[in-house]
C-alpha positions as a printed Julia matrix, in Angstrom:
239×3 Matrix{Float64}:
 36.05  141.65  111.85
 38.64  143.31  113.88
 42.02  143.02  112.49
 44.16  140.67  114.34
 47.52  142.32  115.43
 50.36  141.22  113.53
 53.75  140.09  115.0
 55.58  143.33  114.27
 52.6   145.38  115.96
 52.93  143.14  119.11
 56.78  143.44  119.28
 56.34  147.33  119.04
 53.65  147.43  121.72
 55.91  145.37  124.01
 58.69  147.73  123.29
 56.43  150.97  123.86
 55.21  149.62  127.27
 58.58  148.59  128.8
 61.34  151.05  129.72
 65.18  150.88  129.16
 64.91  148.07  126.76
 65.7   145.44  129.37
 65.11  141.87  127.84
 63.82  140.53  130.77
 61.27  143.07  131.35
 60.38  142.76  127.81
 60.1   139.07  128.04
 57.75  139.33  130.86
 55.41  141.87  129.24
 55.57  139.39  126.11
 54.41  136.68  128.22
 51.53  138.8   129.51
 50.43  139.61  125.86
 50.55  135.95  124.97
 48.58  134.84  127.89
 45.88  137.52  126.98
 45.7   136.22  123.38
 45.5   132.65  124.3
 42.77  133.47  126.84
 40.68  135.14  124.25
 41.27  132.47  121.92
 39.9   129.87  124.55
 36.94  132.1   125.37
 36.1   132.41  121.64
 36.24  128.47  121.14
 34.35  127.95  124.38
 31.46  130.15  123.28
 31.02  128.34  119.94
 31.4   125.04  121.19
 28.67  125.52  123.77
 26.52  127.06  121.13
 27.11  123.84  118.88
 26.19  121.68  121.84
 22.99  123.74  122.35
 22.17  123.34  118.62
 22.34  119.65  119.04
 25.73  118.89  117.7
 27.61  115.66  119.01
 31.01  115.7   120.52
 31.99  113.63  117.22
 30.96  116.4   114.89
 32.71  119.03  117.08
 35.73  116.93  117.22
 35.66  116.77  113.38
 35.42  120.56  112.96
 38.41  121.12  115.38
 40.65  118.47  114.16
 40.92  116.63  117.32
 39.58  113.14  118.88
 36.13  113.16  120.42
 37.79  112.44  123.78
 40.21  115.34  123.42
 37.48  117.9   122.71
 35.34  116.48  125.4
 38.0   116.89  127.97
 39.13  120.11  126.82
 35.68  121.82  126.9
 34.19  119.96  129.95
 37.17  119.6   132.17
 38.42  122.9   133.29
 37.2   125.67  135.46
 36.34  129.02  134.41
 37.89  132.17  135.61
 35.87  133.5   138.45
 36.74  137.3   138.12
 33.46  138.04  136.5
 31.48  136.25  139.13
 29.34  138.15  141.5
 29.64  137.85  145.18
 26.46  135.86  145.25
 27.57  133.43  142.52
 30.88  132.97  144.45
 29.33  132.33  147.44
 27.07  129.59  145.68
 30.37  128.04  144.6
 31.67  127.8   148.19
 28.42  126.56  149.72
 28.34  123.81  146.96
 31.68  122.59  148.44
 30.29  122.64  151.99
 27.24  120.86  151.01
 29.18  117.92  149.33
 31.5   117.76  152.4
 28.63  117.54  154.85
 26.84  114.85  152.81
 30.08  112.83  152.97
 30.61  113.18  148.83
 34.15  113.31  147.81
 33.46  115.62  144.77
 31.12  118.47  143.67
 28.44  117.71  141.17
 25.81  119.42  139.27
 23.29  118.26  141.93
 25.22  120.12  144.72
 25.19  123.28  142.56
 21.44  123.11  142.2
 20.74  122.76  145.81
 23.37  125.53  146.82
 21.29  128.09  144.37
 18.5   128.21  146.98
 20.84  130.49  148.87
 21.05  133.51  149.22
 17.28  133.75  149.27
 17.16  137.07  147.49
 19.44  135.86  144.53
 17.77  135.71  141.16
 18.24  131.99  140.98
 16.46  131.38  144.31
 13.73  133.64  143.28
 13.29  131.88  140.17
 13.38  128.44  141.84
 10.71  129.78  144.29
  8.7   131.1   141.33
  8.66  127.47  139.9
  7.34  126.14  143.12
 10.37  124.37  144.1
 11.59  123.99  147.61
 15.28  123.3   148.72
 14.24  120.21  150.83
 12.54  118.56  147.9
 15.69  119.17  145.59
 17.92  117.81  148.37
 15.72  114.8   148.66
 16.11  114.02  144.92
 19.94  114.65  145.25
 20.16  111.96  147.93
 18.06  109.54  145.75
 20.56  109.95  143.09
 23.68  110.09  145.41
 23.03  108.65  149.13
 24.77  110.34  152.11
 27.92  108.57  153.21
 29.65  108.66  156.85
 33.05  109.35  155.11
 34.86  112.3   156.66
 36.02  114.54  153.82
 38.86  116.68  154.46
 40.93  118.88  152.3
 40.15  120.18  148.77
 36.94  118.78  147.13
 37.25  118.76  143.16
 34.46  119.52  140.96
 33.4   116.89  138.52
 33.63  117.42  134.85
 29.96  118.08  134.59
 29.96  120.54  137.6
 32.67  122.39  135.63
 30.64  122.31  132.65
 27.85  124.04  134.57
 30.1   126.82  135.56
 31.47  127.16  132.01
 27.78  127.07  130.63
 27.23  129.96  133.15
 29.75  132.02  131.37
 28.32  131.38  127.99
 24.65  132.09  129.23
 26.07  135.57  130.39
 27.44  136.09  126.86
 24.41  134.97  125.17
 22.29  137.5   127.39
 24.82  140.32  126.73
 25.63  140.72  130.35
 29.01  141.67  131.48
 29.09  139.73  134.53
 28.11  135.94  135.82
 25.51  135.7   138.5
 23.51  132.93  140.37
 20.96  133.32  137.36
 23.45  132.28  134.77
 24.73  129.33  137.01
 20.89  128.1   137.32
 20.64  128.26  133.43
 23.85  126.18  133.39
 22.21  123.39  135.45
 20.03  122.5   132.64
 22.38  123.31  129.82
 23.04  119.42  129.35
 20.22  117.12  129.54
 22.51  114.4   130.92
 23.41  116.56  134.06
 21.87  115.14  137.22
 20.91  118.57  137.99
 18.65  118.72  134.74
 17.32  115.44  135.4
 16.14  116.46  139.09
 14.47  119.49  137.53
 12.84  117.26  134.96
 11.76  114.88  137.69
 10.36  117.71  139.63
  8.17  118.98  136.74
 10.43  121.94  135.66
 10.83  121.9   131.88
 13.89  123.87  130.34
 11.74  126.39  128.74
  9.77  127.12  131.76
 12.95  127.68  133.92
 14.34  130.04  131.28
 11.28  132.04  130.84
 10.57  132.35  134.62
 14.01  133.56  135.2
 13.99  136.11  132.36
 10.52  137.56  133.64
 12.16  137.94  137.27
 15.2   139.47  135.78
 13.19  141.88  133.64
 11.29  143.02  136.65
 14.26  143.46  138.71
 15.99  145.68  136.05
 12.71  147.76  135.72
 12.67  148.03  139.55
 16.43  149.04  139.68
 15.86  151.56  137.02
 12.92  153.22  138.66
 14.85  153.47  141.78
 17.8   154.9   140.08
 15.52  157.63  138.49
 14.02  158.44  141.92
 17.36  159.23  143.4
 18.47  161.36  140.56
């Protein structure tokens, strides 16, 4: 385990990175350090909470370990959005398309089922290729979405929030990326996130269409492996 920096080390690092000893400049740098440390701590907890959920641990069990109420741990780990800086351009475009899809259907928030439909574009993304490889079509998934949540005539303007479960899909995508030792978050990770919890509507739709979680993962990993081989071969040809 890497040693945790002690307070004196952090103070000295702040002083080393600031010029002139200005207290305000040092305070600003200290705030940057504190934010980084807090962010790393949050990511560490996120990772192992998601692993616990994958292993079948209940929110009650997790809350006992963390020393907070079940309601608090559920809100903390499903109610916030991940940082998008590691998302690929295609993954970001999926997030934007999800918002526009919800708006076009007269839905006042973005849910897991919207994310699933949005993953069919762009067509050359790993998620879209996986869905096609499983024999799924966008129209069929959209039809199931509308069965679960009918279209409305409501005119949706302004910002559209993500539901807690939709945020959970995106946070799950981050964890899937970590589990696969990837340094980015792509459409393939979002797709895996849509099936991460069985109570997600996206997971129920996939199940209704005959796609099991294990088949989704294995198909995606086969396509990803083929993509990596092709990219490596192309790189070798150009060297």
